[in-house]
N, C-alpha and C positions, 0 to 999 in steps of 0.2 A: 545142108550138112552141118552137124553140130561141131562147133569149133573146139579144138583140143583144150583141155584145162591146163593152166600153167602149173609149174612146179611150186608147191606151197611150202615155204620155209618159215619157221618161227624161231626167233631168238629170245632168250629168257635170262633175266637177272632178277634182282630183288625188288627194287623200287620202280623199275622200268623208266628211269629218267637219266641214267648215266651211261651204263655199259651197253645194254641191249638196244637202245635207240641208235647208238653209233654203229653197231653191227648191222642193224636193220637198214638204216638209210644208206650206208656205204655199200653193202651187198646189193641193195636194190639198184642204186645208181650204176654200179659196175655191171651187173647182170643185164640191165636194160641196154647197155652198149653191146653186150655179147649177143643177145637175142631179144629184141623188143617184144614184150608180151609173153615171154617164155617163163617168167618167174614172178611170184608174188611173195614178197618178204614182209612179214609183220613181226611185232614183238609184244611181250607181256611180262609182268612181274609177279613173283611169288607173294610179295607183300607190297603191291603197287601203290604208289601215291596217285590214285586214280584221277585222271583229268589234268594232271600237271604237265607242263611242257618239258622239253629236254633241258637239263641243267646247262647254264651258259658255257662253261668250259667244255662240256661234251659237244655242244652245238658248234663251238669254235673248231673242234677236231673234225666234225662232219663237214663243215664248210671248207676247211683246209684241204680235204681230200676230194672235193668236188661234189659233195652231196648237199642236201638241204634239210634243215630241221623244221621247216615251216609246217604248220598244221598238225604237229604231233600232240597227242594226248595219251598219257600213261593208262594202261589197261591191266586189270587184275587177271592173272592166269586162271583159266577154268577148263573144265572138261569140254565145254562147248567150243572154246577157242582151239583146243587140241584136236577136235574132230576134223578129219579129212586133211590133216597136215602130213606132208610127205617126209619132212626132215625137221627135227628140233635141235637147235644148237644153243647150249646153255653156257653161261659164263663160268660156272664152277661145277665140280662134281656134286656138291650139295644140291644145287638147282636141278641137276639131272635126277637125283633121287626124288625131289618134290614133284617133278613132272610125272615120274613113273608111279607115284602114289595116286595121282589123279587118273592116270590111264596106263595101266601095265601093258597094254597092247603095243605101246610105243617103244618097248624095250630095245628093239633092233633098229629103231629109227631116231634114237636120241643119243647125242654125244656132247661132250664139251667142245666148244668151237676150236680150241687149240689142238685137242686130240684129233678131231676130224680133219683139220688142215694137215697135220702130220701124216695121217693115213692117205690123204690124197697125194701128198708128195711121194709116198712110197709107191702108190699105184702108178703114178706118172713115170717113176723111175723104172718100175718093173714091166709095165705094159706099153709105155709110150703113148703116142697120140692115137685115139680111137678114130677110125675112119667111118663116118656116117653119111649115108646118102641124104641128099636134100631134095630140092625141087621147089614146089609151091610152099608158101609160108606156113600154111596149115600142116603140111607134111613135116616141115622142119620142127614146128612146135610139138607135134606128136612124137617125133623121134627123140626130141630133147626130153620130153616128159618121161618117155619110156626109159631112157638112159638114167635119169636122176631117180626114178622110182626103184631101180635095181641097184643104185649106187650105195645105199647104206649097207647092204649085205656084202658087196664087194669090198667096201672100206673095212668092215668088221673082220673080214678074212685076213687082213694084213695087220690087225691090231698088235699082234705080238712083235711085229717089225717096227712099230711106231711108238713103243713105250717111252714115256718121259723118264729122264734120269731121276727126277724127283716128282712125287705126286702133285706137289704145288705147281709144277710146270703145266698142269692141265687147266689151271684156274687163271682168271683175269681179276686183278685186284679191284676192290670196291673203293672208288674215290669219294663217295658221298660224304659231305660235311668234312672233308679233309683238304689238305693244302694242294696247291697246283702241282706239286711234285708227284702226288698220287695220280693225277690225271695224265701226267706225262708217262708214268709207269703203265697205266691202263692202255694208253696209246701204243707204247712199245710192245705190250703183250698182245694186243688185239690186231694191230695193223698187219703184222706178218701173216697171221691166220687168214685174215680177209683177203690179202693178196694171193695167198696160195689157193684159196677157193675160187677166186675170180680167174686165176691163171688156168686152173683145171677146167673151168667152164668154157673158157675161150678156146683152149686146145681141143676140147671134145665137142664143141658146138657143131651141129649138123651143117654141112657145107651148103 
C-alpha cells in the first residue's frame, strides 16, 4: 500500500537566511512532535543567497526554541519548488505577491505567516477541537493530510474576522545586516505565529 504523502509547507522570505529558515526549522521541529512523518517543511527566498547557511543570530533563535540549523543551505524560490506545495507561508505581503507571480494557482494556499496564525486562532475559537479518528499510523497520516489540504479554504473563510489593526502587522521585519534589536523584533513577531500554528496542529491531530 502506498504511504500517505506528508503535508508540504513552504516558508518564504527574501534571502532565505534569516526569517524563513527560523519558521521552517521551528515548524518542522514542532510538527514532528505532533505527528512524526506528517509534515515536510522547507523554505526558499525570492532573492536567495543561494547555498548560504542560516545567519548566526537566526540560528541562535532556532536553537533557543529547540530546533536545529544544521545542514541548511539557502534556495532560490522557483516554480518547481512551488509545485505540489500544500501551504505557502510568507514573511511579508510582498513575498506573497511574488509567490503568486510565479504560480497564480496558489492564490488560495498562500498567506503571510502572521495572518494565517490569526486565522487559525479564530477557527480554534469558533470550532473548537476537531475530532478525528485514528488507528494505524498510515491512517493517521492520511487523515492529517486531508485536514491540512482543506485548511487553507477554512482559514480564508474567517479572514474577515482575523484582520490586523494595521497592514504592517501581517509582516515580519527583515533583520538582515541590521542590529541584534531587529532579530529580537523578528523573534517577537514570528514566535507567536509559530506557536499558534503548532497549537492548532496539536489540537487537531488525528488521535
